[in-house]
C-alpha positions in Angstrom: -35.8 -86.8 107.4 -38.8 -88.8 106.2 -39.4 -89.7 102.6 -43.1 -89.6 101.6 -44.5 -92.3 99.6 -47.3 -91.7 96.9 -49.1 -95.1 96.7 -51.8 -96.9 94.9 -54.1 -96.4 97.8 -54.0 -92.7 96.9 -54.7 -93.2 93.3 -57.7 -95.3 94.1 -59.3 -92.2 95.7 -59.3 -90.3 92.4 -62.9 -89.5 91.2 -64.5 -87.5 88.4 -64.7 -84.1 90.2 -65.2 -80.7 88.6 -63.0 -79.3 91.3 -60.0 -81.1 89.9 -61.0 -81.5 86.1 -59.6 -79.0 83.7 -62.1 -77.3 81.4 -62.1 -78.6 77.9 -60.0 -76.5 75.6 -61.9 -75.8 72.4 -61.4 -73.6 69.4 -58.2 -72.1 68.0 -55.4 -70.9 70.4 -53.1 -68.2 69.0 -49.4 -69.2 69.2 -47.4 -67.1 71.6 -44.3 -67.7 69.5 -45.2 -68.0 65.8 -43.0 -70.4 63.9 -41.9 -72.2 67.1 -43.2 -74.9 69.5 -43.3 -73.6 73.0 -43.6 -75.6 76.2 -42.6 -76.0 79.8 -42.7 -72.3 80.8 -41.6 -70.5 83.9 -41.4 -66.8 85.0 -38.5 -65.2 86.5 -39.3 -65.1 90.2 -38.2 -63.2 93.3 -36.4 -65.2 96.1 -39.7 -65.2 98.0 -41.5 -66.9 95.0 -43.3 -63.8 93.7 -43.3 -63.3 90.0 -40.8 -60.6 89.3 -41.6 -57.5 87.3 -39.2 -55.7 85.0 -40.4 -52.2 84.1 -43.9 -53.3 84.9 -44.0 -56.5 82.9 -43.3 -60.2 83.6 -40.3 -61.9 81.9 -40.8 -65.6 81.2 -38.6 -68.5 79.9 -39.7 -71.7 78.2 -38.4 -74.4 75.9 -38.7 -73.7 72.2 -38.0 -75.4 68.9 -38.9 -74.7 65.3 -42.4 -75.9 64.6 -41.5 -78.6 62.1 -41.5 -82.4 61.8 -43.0 -84.7 64.5 -43.7 -82.7 67.7 -41.9 -85.3 69.9 -38.6 -84.5 68.0 -38.6 -81.1 69.6 -36.9 -82.4 72.7 -33.7 -83.2 70.7 -33.3 -79.5 69.7 -34.8 -77.6 72.7 -33.5 -74.2 73.5 -34.5 -71.9 76.4 -36.3 -68.9 75.0 -37.2 -65.6 76.8 -40.5 -63.8 76.4 -42.1 -60.8 78.0 -45.8 -61.0 79.2 -47.4 -57.6 79.0 -51.1 -56.7 79.1 -52.1 -60.2 78.1 -49.7 -60.4 75.2 -46.5 -62.5 74.6 -43.4 -60.8 73.2 -40.5 -62.8 71.9 -37.1 -61.8 73.3 -35.0 -64.5 71.6 -32.8 -67.3 73.1 -31.6 -67.0 76.6 -28.1 -68.4 75.8 -25.9 -68.0 72.7 -25.2 -70.9 70.5 -22.7 -73.1 72.2 -22.8 -71.4 75.5 -24.3 -74.2 77.4 -22.6 -77.6 78.0 -25.4 -79.8 76.6 -26.4 -80.5 73.1 -29.8 -79.0 74.2 -31.5 -77.3 77.2 -34.3 -78.7 79.1 -36.6 -77.2 81.9 -35.7 -75.3 85.0 -36.6 -72.1 86.9 -35.1 -68.6 87.2 -34.6 -66.4 90.3 -33.8 -62.6 90.5 -31.3 -62.3 93.4 -31.1 -59.4 95.8 -28.3 -57.7 93.7 -30.5 -57.7 90.6 -28.7 -60.5 88.8 -30.7 -63.5 87.6 -29.9 -67.1 88.2 -31.2 -69.6 85.6 -31.4 -73.1 86.9 -31.7 -75.5 84.0 -31.1 -79.0 82.7 -28.1 -79.5 80.3 -29.0 -82.6 78.3 -26.4 -84.6 76.3 -23.1 -82.9 75.6 -22.0 -80.2 73.4 -20.9 -81.3 70.0 -22.1 -84.8 70.2 -23.0 -86.5 66.9 -26.5 -87.7 67.9 -28.6 -86.7 71.0 -27.8 -88.6 74.2 -29.8 -88.4 77.3 -27.4 -87.6 80.1 -28.9 -84.9 82.3 -27.0 -82.5 84.4 -28.2 -79.6 86.6 -26.7 -76.2 86.1 -26.9 -72.6 87.3 -26.2 -69.8 84.9 -25.5 -66.4 86.5 -23.5 -63.5 85.0 -22.4 -65.6 82.1 -21.0 -68.4 84.2 -22.5 -71.8 84.0 -21.8 -74.1 87.0 -23.0 -77.7 87.7 -24.5 -77.4 91.1 -26.3 -80.7 92.0 -25.3 -84.3 91.2 -27.5 -87.3 92.3 -26.4 -89.1 95.5 -26.0 -92.5 94.1 -26.9 -94.0 97.4 -30.4 -92.9 96.7 -30.9 -92.1 93.0 -30.1 -93.8 89.7 -27.8 -91.7 87.4 -29.6 -90.2 84.5 -26.7 -90.9 82.1 -28.4 -93.0 79.3 -27.2 -92.9 75.7 -30.3 -94.0 74.1 -33.9 -93.1 75.1 -36.9 -90.9 74.3 -39.9 -89.3 75.9 -41.2 -91.5 78.7 -38.3 -94.0 78.4 -35.5 -92.2 80.3 -34.3 -91.8 83.8 -34.5 -88.3 85.3 -32.1 -85.8 87.0 -33.8 -82.7 85.6 -36.2 -79.7 86.0 -34.4 -78.0 88.9 -36.7 -75.6 90.9 -35.1 -73.2 93.4 -36.8 -72.8 96.8 -35.2 -70.9 99.6 -31.6 -71.8 98.8 -32.4 -75.4 98.1 -33.3 -77.2 94.8 -36.1 -79.6 94.0 -35.2 -82.0 91.2 -37.1 -84.7 89.2 -35.3 -87.9 89.9 -35.5 -91.7 89.5 -34.9 -94.4 92.1 -34.8 -98.2 91.7 -38.0 -100.3 91.8 -37.4 -104.0 91.2 -35.9 -104.4 87.7 -37.4 -101.0 86.7 -37.4 -97.6 88.2 -39.9 -95.2 89.6 -40.2 -91.4 89.8 -39.0 -89.4 92.8 -38.4 -85.7 93.8 -35.1 -85.0 95.2 -34.3 -82.1 97.7 -30.8 -80.8 97.7 -28.7 -77.9 99.0 -26.2 -78.4 96.2 -23.4 -80.9 95.5 -24.2 -84.6 96.0 -25.9 -84.3 99.4 -29.5 -84.9 98.4 -32.3 -87.3 99.4 -35.8 -88.4 98.1 -38.5 -86.0 99.4 -41.2 -87.9 97.6 -41.3 -91.3 95.8 -44.0 -92.8 93.7 -44.1 -96.2 95.3 -44.2 -98.4 92.2 -47.1 -96.4 90.7 -45.3 -93.8 88.4 -42.0 -93.5 86.7 -41.8 -89.7 86.2 -42.6 -86.8 88.7 -41.7 -83.8 86.5 -41.3 -80.2 87.1 -41.5 -80.2 91.0 -42.0 -76.8 92.7 -43.3 -75.4 95.9 -45.7 -72.6 96.7 -46.2 -71.3 100.3 -49.8 -70.2 101.3 -51.3 -69.5 104.7 -48.3 -71.0 106.5 -48.5 -74.3 104.5 -46.0 -75.7 101.9 -47.6 -77.0 98.7 -45.5 -79.3 96.6 -46.6 -79.6 93.0 -45.5 -81.8 90.1 -46.9 -83.1 86.9 -47.0 -86.5 85.2 -48.4 -88.2 82.1 -51.1 -90.9 82.2 -48.7 -93.2 80.3 -46.2 -92.9 83.1 -48.4 -94.6 85.7 -48.0 -98.4 86.5 -50.2 -99.6 84.9 -50.6 -97.0 82.1 -53.8 -94.8 82.5 -54.2 -95.7 86.2 -54.7 -92.0 86.7 -55.0 -88.9 84.4 -52.3 -86.8 82.9 -52.3 -83.8 85.3 -50.9 -81.6 88.0 -50.5 -83.4 91.4 -49.6 -82.1 94.8 -48.9 -82.6 98.4 -49.1 -80.3 101.5 -47.0 -80.1 104.7 -46.4 -77.7 107.6 -42.6 -77.8 106.9 -40.3 -78.2 103.9 -39.0 -81.5 105.3 -42.5 -83.0 105.6 -44.3 -85.2 106.3 -46.3 -84.5 103.2 -49.9 -85.4 102.7 -51.7 -85.8 99.2 -54.0 -82.9 98.3 -57.6 -84.0 97.9 -56.7 -87.4 99.4 -55.3 -88.7 96.1 -52.8 -86.0 95.1 -54.7 -84.9 91.9 -55.0 -81.2 91.7 -55.8 -80.7 87.9 -56.5 -83.5 85.5 -57.1 -83.3 81.8 -60.7 -84.1 80.9 -61.6 -87.5 79.5 -62.6 -86.0 76.2 -59.1 -84.6 75.7 -56.8 -86.6 78.0 -53.6 -85.0 76.7 -54.8 -81.4 76.1 -52.2 -79.8 78.3 -49.1 -80.5 80.3 -46.2 -79.0 82.4 -48.4 -77.1 84.8 -46.7 -74.6 87.1 -48.5 -73.0 90.0 -47.4 -69.3 90.6 -47.3 -67.4 93.8 -50.7 -65.7 93.0 -52.1 -69.2 92.3 -52.3 -68.6 88.5 -51.5 -71.9 86.8 -49.6 -71.9 83.4 -49.3 -75.0 81.1 -48.8 -75.6 77.5 -51.3 -76.8 74.9 -50.2 -80.4 74.1 -52.3 -82.8 72.0 -56.0 -82.4 71.3 -56.3 -85.8 69.4 -53.8 -88.5 68.3 -50.1 -87.7 68.8 -49.2 -86.0 65.5 -48.4 -82.5 64.3 -51.9 -81.6 63.2 -53.2 -82.1 66.8 -50.3 -80.4 68.7 -50.7 -77.0 70.2 -47.2 -76.1 71.1 -48.1 -72.8 72.8 -49.4 -71.5 76.1 -52.6 -73.1 77.2 -55.4 -71.0 78.6 -54.5 -69.9 82.2 -56.2 -71.5 85.2 -56.4 -70.4 88.8 -56.4 -72.5 92.1 -58.0 -72.1 95.4 -56.1 -73.7 98.3 -57.7 -74.5 101.6 -55.6 -76.7 103.7 -55.6 -80.2 102.1 -58.3 -79.2 99.5 -58.0 -77.5 96.1 -60.4 -76.2 93.5 -59.9 -74.9 89.9 -61.3 -71.4 89.5 -61.8 -69.2 86.5 -58.7 -67.1 85.8 
């Protein structure tokens, strides 16, 4: 099985193109979850990737934390929250898991699938360890189903670095997180060695420790987050997101949604639009949104991040305006939603 490499040559092909530049987000955006920061959202999906409906409405999950203090501290107390999306409105349904139910000190991103028997599998990242005195950054991938939480995928240390750090912070930690279910396998944001540092990768696994790198950022980026796949017109579209600060060097490319396309899950994968860039934040607000997820109907959800310096006054912490993609082979376009 071939590992695809995302290289500096691809980044050199990025241009200022309206087809891949998100519209500027202006004006106030009403919070979906008043009193809480909300980010990294995903819907409950059917096994074929379609967004599931429950009594005619969509059910979503996302990370949430009280809207207080510096926004970057939210990662240390994140919980998975459930919301309904009905007729354009968000309805808070509370925490997905009870206090102390999960094995980490907090919960990070994942996906959720409605099984054929009607039960829902929640794939998520357990970060740190329950009861620890201060947050650590070990990351483990779990499936929760019918109240049972099972660790289902560990990194193959022949290929990946263990995400077991004690100290860290946003942009300074290894990855084994953001599990996305796809046809019985998982995509996971991972890290592999690169000289004395590390670079981002996407792992493909069928569970256990048998996993390999599907895509690696060949010395150009240290975090390929929230990987997921959409199938369209017989083609497989692999999407992920990353921050401009995660490139080597920083700002070598914009914060955005990136993607590759292939005729089969195992590749080989080719970068969309030549460079891999699918949606980039505009230069005027380079951090305005993050954590894009492309849905089966090509809606694209993200969260409102910073519209200005990294401080509470500029942080959105809620659902950003929806976008929509058009996919035609190796080309993509942003369309009005």
